[in-house]
C-alpha positions as CSV (number, residue, x, y, z in Angstrom):
1,M,-4.4,-16.2,-15.7
2,T,-1.2,-18.0,-16.5
3,K,-0.3,-21.1,-14.5
4,K,2.2,-19.0,-12.5
5,E,-0.5,-16.5,-11.6
6,Q,-2.9,-19.3,-10.6
7,Q,-0.3,-20.8,-8.4
8,F,0.4,-17.4,-6.9
9,V,-3.3,-17.0,-6.0
10,R,-3.3,-20.4,-4.4
11,T,-0.2,-19.6,-2.3
12,V,-1.6,-16.3,-1.0
13,R,-5.0,-17.9,-0.2
14,A,-3.4,-20.8,1.6
15,F,-1.3,-18.5,3.7
16,Y,-4.2,-16.4,4.7
17,K,-6.3,-19.4,5.6
18,K,-3.6,-20.6,7.9
19,S,-2.0,-17.4,9.2
20,G,-4.2,-14.5,8.4
21,R,-4.9,-11.7,10.9
22,H,-8.6,-12.5,11.0
23,T,-9.4,-10.7,14.3
24,L,-8.3,-7.2,13.4
25,P,-11.3,-5.0,14.4
26,W,-11.4,-3.0,11.2
27,R,-11.9,-6.3,9.4
28,K,-15.1,-6.9,11.3
29,T,-16.9,-3.8,10.0
30,K,-18.1,-2.6,6.6
31,N,-18.6,1.0,7.9
32,P,-16.8,3.3,5.5
33,Y,-15.9,5.8,8.2
34,R,-14.4,3.2,10.5
35,I,-12.4,1.7,7.6
36,L,-11.2,5.2,6.7
37,V,-10.0,5.8,10.3
38,S,-8.1,2.5,10.3
39,E,-6.5,3.2,6.9
40,I,-5.4,6.7,7.9
41,M,-4.0,5.4,11.2
42,L,-2.1,2.6,9.5
43,Q,-0.2,4.9,7.2
44,Q,3.5,4.5,8.2
45,T,2.4,3.0,11.5
46,Q,2.6,-0.6,12.8
47,V,-0.6,-2.5,13.5
48,E,0.3,-3.0,17.1
49,R,0.4,0.7,17.7
50,V,-2.8,1.4,15.9
51,L,-5.0,-1.2,17.6
52,P,-5.5,0.6,21.0
53,K,-5.7,4.1,19.4
54,Y,-8.3,2.9,16.8
55,K,-10.6,1.7,19.6
56,E,-10.0,4.8,21.7
57,F,-10.6,7.2,18.7
58,L,-13.9,5.5,17.8
59,K,-15.0,5.6,21.3
60,V,-14.6,9.4,21.4
61,F,-15.7,9.9,17.7
62,P,-18.0,6.9,16.9
63,T,-19.3,8.5,13.7
64,M,-18.0,10.9,11.1
65,R,-20.7,13.4,12.0
66,E,-19.4,13.5,15.6
67,L,-15.9,13.9,14.3
68,K,-17.1,16.8,12.1
69,E,-18.6,18.6,15.1
70,A,-15.5,18.2,17.2
71,S,-12.8,20.8,17.5
72,L,-9.4,20.0,15.8
73,G,-7.9,20.4,19.2
74,D,-10.0,17.5,20.6
75,V,-9.1,15.4,17.6
76,L,-5.4,16.0,18.0
77,R,-5.6,15.2,21.7
78,T,-7.2,11.9,21.0
79,W,-4.7,11.2,18.3
80,Q,-1.6,11.6,20.5
81,G,0.5,8.5,20.5
82,L,0.3,7.8,16.8
83,G,2.5,10.6,15.4
84,Y,2.1,12.3,12.0
85,N,-0.5,14.7,13.4
86,R,-1.2,16.0,9.9
87,R,-3.2,12.8,9.3
88,A,-5.6,13.7,12.1
89,Q,-6.0,17.2,10.7
90,M,-6.8,15.8,7.3
91,L,-9.2,13.3,8.7
92,H,-11.0,16.1,10.5
93,E,-11.1,18.2,7.3
94,C,-12.6,15.2,5.4
95,A,-15.4,15.0,8.0
96,K,-16.2,18.7,7.6
97,I,-16.1,18.6,3.8
98,C,-18.3,15.5,3.6
99,R,-20.7,16.9,6.2
100,G,-20.5,13.7,8.2
101,A,-20.9,11.1,5.5
102,L,-18.3,9.7,3.1
103,P,-19.0,9.6,-0.6
104,K,-19.6,6.2,-2.1
105,T,-17.5,6.4,-5.3
106,Y,-13.7,6.2,-5.8
107,E,-13.7,9.3,-8.0
108,E,-15.2,11.4,-5.1
109,L,-13.1,9.8,-2.4
110,V,-9.8,10.5,-4.1
111,T,-10.5,14.3,-4.2
112,L,-10.7,14.5,-0.4
113,P,-7.7,15.7,1.7
114,G,-5.3,13.0,2.7
115,I,-7.0,10.3,0.6
116,G,-4.8,9.1,-2.2
117,S,-5.5,6.4,-4.8
118,Y,-4.7,3.6,-2.3
119,T,-6.8,4.8,0.5
120,A,-9.8,5.5,-1.8
121,G,-9.4,2.0,-3.3
122,A,-9.2,0.5,0.2
123,V,-12.4,2.1,1.3
124,M,-14.1,0.9,-1.9
125,A,-12.9,-2.6,-1.4
126,F,-13.3,-3.0,2.4
127,A,-16.5,-1.1,2.8
128,H,-18.3,-1.8,-0.5
129,N,-16.4,-4.9,-1.8
130,V,-15.7,-3.0,-5.1
131,P,-12.6,-4.4,-7.0
132,V,-10.4,-1.4,-7.4
133,P,-6.7,-2.3,-8.3
134,V,-4.5,-0.8,-5.5
135,I,-0.9,-0.9,-4.3
136,E,0.4,-0.3,-0.8
137,T,3.7,-1.4,0.8
138,N,2.7,-5.0,1.7
139,I,0.9,-5.6,-1.6
140,R,4.0,-4.3,-3.4
141,T,6.2,-6.6,-1.4
142,V,4.2,-9.7,-2.4
143,Y,4.3,-8.9,-6.2
144,L,7.9,-7.9,-6.2
145,H,8.7,-11.2,-4.4
146,H,6.8,-13.5,-6.8
147,F,6.9,-11.7,-10.2
148,F,9.9,-9.4,-10.1
149,E,12.6,-11.5,-8.4
150,N,16.1,-9.9,-8.6
151,K,14.7,-7.0,-10.7
152,K,15.4,-3.4,-9.7
153,N,13.7,-0.1,-10.3
154,V,10.3,-1.9,-10.8
155,S,7.5,0.6,-11.5
156,D,4.1,0.5,-9.8
157,S,2.5,0.4,-13.3
158,A,4.2,-2.9,-13.9
159,I,3.0,-4.2,-10.6
160,L,-0.5,-2.9,-11.2
161,E,-0.7,-5.1,-14.3
162,K,-0.2,-8.2,-12.1
163,V,-2.6,-6.9,-9.5
164,E,-5.3,-6.5,-12.1
165,K,-4.7,-10.0,-13.5
166,T,-4.9,-11.7,-10.2
167,L,-7.5,-9.6,-8.5
168,D,-10.5,-11.4,-7.1
169,T,-13.4,-9.3,-8.6
170,K,-16.0,-11.2,-6.6
171,N,-14.4,-10.8,-3.1
172,P,-11.7,-8.1,-3.3
173,R,-12.1,-7.4,0.3
174,E,-10.7,-10.7,1.5
175,W,-8.2,-10.9,-1.3
176,Y,-6.6,-7.7,-0.2
177,W,-6.5,-8.8,3.4
178,A,-4.7,-11.9,2.3
179,L,-2.2,-10.0,0.2
180,M,-1.4,-7.6,3.1
181,D,-1.0,-10.3,5.7
182,Y,1.2,-12.3,3.3
183,G,3.3,-9.2,2.5
184,A,3.8,-8.5,6.2
185,F,5.0,-12.1,6.6
186,L,7.4,-11.8,3.6
187,K,8.9,-8.5,5.1
188,K,9.7,-10.3,8.3
189,K,11.2,-13.2,6.5
190,H,13.1,-11.5,3.7
191,G,13.5,-7.9,4.7
192,N,12.3,-4.8,2.9
193,T,11.8,-5.9,-0.8
194,N,10.4,-2.5,-1.5
195,V,13.9,-1.1,-2.0
196,R,13.7,-2.6,-5.5
197,S,10.7,-0.4,-6.3
198,R,11.2,2.7,-8.5
199,H,9.0,4.5,-6.0
200,Y,10.9,3.6,-2.8
201,T,12.2,6.5,-0.8
202,K,14.1,5.9,2.5
203,Q,12.4,7.6,5.4
204,S,14.4,10.5,6.8
205,R,15.8,10.2,10.3
206,F,13.3,11.2,13.0
207,K,15.7,12.1,15.8
208,G,16.5,15.8,15.7
209,S,14.3,16.4,12.6
210,D,11.7,19.1,12.2
211,R,9.1,16.3,12.3
212,E,10.3,15.5,15.9
213,I,10.0,19.1,16.9
214,R,6.5,19.5,15.4
215,G,5.3,16.4,17.1
216,A,6.7,17.5,20.4
217,I,5.0,20.9,20.1
218,V,1.6,19.4,19.4
219,R,2.1,16.7,22.1
220,T,3.1,19.4,24.7
221,L,0.1,21.6,23.9
222,A,-2.2,18.6,23.9
223,G,-1.0,17.8,27.4
224,G,-1.7,21.4,28.6
225,K,2.0,22.1,29.1
226,S,4.1,25.1,28.1
227,I,6.3,24.9,25.0
228,K,9.0,26.5,27.1
229,E,9.6,23.1,28.5
230,L,10.8,21.8,25.1
231,S,14.6,21.1,25.0
232,F,15.1,21.8,21.3
233,D,17.0,24.8,19.8
234,T,14.8,27.9,20.4
235,K,15.1,29.2,16.9
236,R,14.0,25.9,15.4
237,V,11.1,25.7,17.7
238,E,10.0,29.2,16.7
239,E,10.2,28.3,13.0
240,Q,8.0,25.2,13.5
241,L,5.5,27.2,15.7
242,E,5.1,29.7,12.8
243,K,4.5,26.8,10.3
244,L,2.0,25.1,12.6
245,V,0.1,28.3,13.0
246,R,0.0,28.9,9.2
247,E,-1.3,25.3,8.7
248,G,-4.0,25.7,11.3
249,M,-2.6,23.0,13.5
250,I,-2.1,25.4,16.5
251,V,-3.4,28.9,17.4
252,K,-1.3,31.8,18.8
253,V,-3.0,33.5,21.7
254,G,-1.1,36.6,22.9
255,K,2.5,35.4,23.6
256,G,1.4,31.8,24.0
257,Y,0.0,28.9,21.9
258,R,-2.8,26.4,22.1
259,L,-4.6,23.7,20.0
260,P,-7.5,25.0,18.0
């Protein structure tokens, strides 16, 4: 490593030692299933919202085998409060495909529904301590801040080169925790540095979106209520109902709907 890279590593480690989020429950386990649940929940969702749902979900589905045996409807009911219900559906699909046990290689993990390169690498690092170079929003923030100051349109491939050079191959688990916590700190201090990434896309507005309608439909059915109570445009609701049925997220029964 260069002197700058060595100093960077010392800075990240010093921050983590002093201000790391050492008590997060998913950092107290090496169970691949529990780590996968946390990673799927943390996608586009703040830690504070995930904490209670993570505990609740694992209380209902403590193992992947029990998740596999559950109905999608029960999974979606337990998931309510996190949003992005498709994540719960894909997690359930993973459990069924894996027959209750996650594969132990990156190559196999990345083929599963909802598991991209980052999630597969995270499971390998946090569950098995295998040093797979990965990028997610907080990690990207750290490297943009330290190595690509004032640069725009920075590619993930350029960032990955730095990730690989500075990766702790003996204890990637703790190194990635440190990077993520430091990245969360930098975001609060300096704002969203990820806008300088070539791969950054601004999240579309939620209010009034199809995503809001879909979420409201699933939430309403999960609560045992009628979709007639929804206050959205009827035509738009019907369009999303049809899509949700096609996706297997809900089931049409006569003139009504329910969770699977």
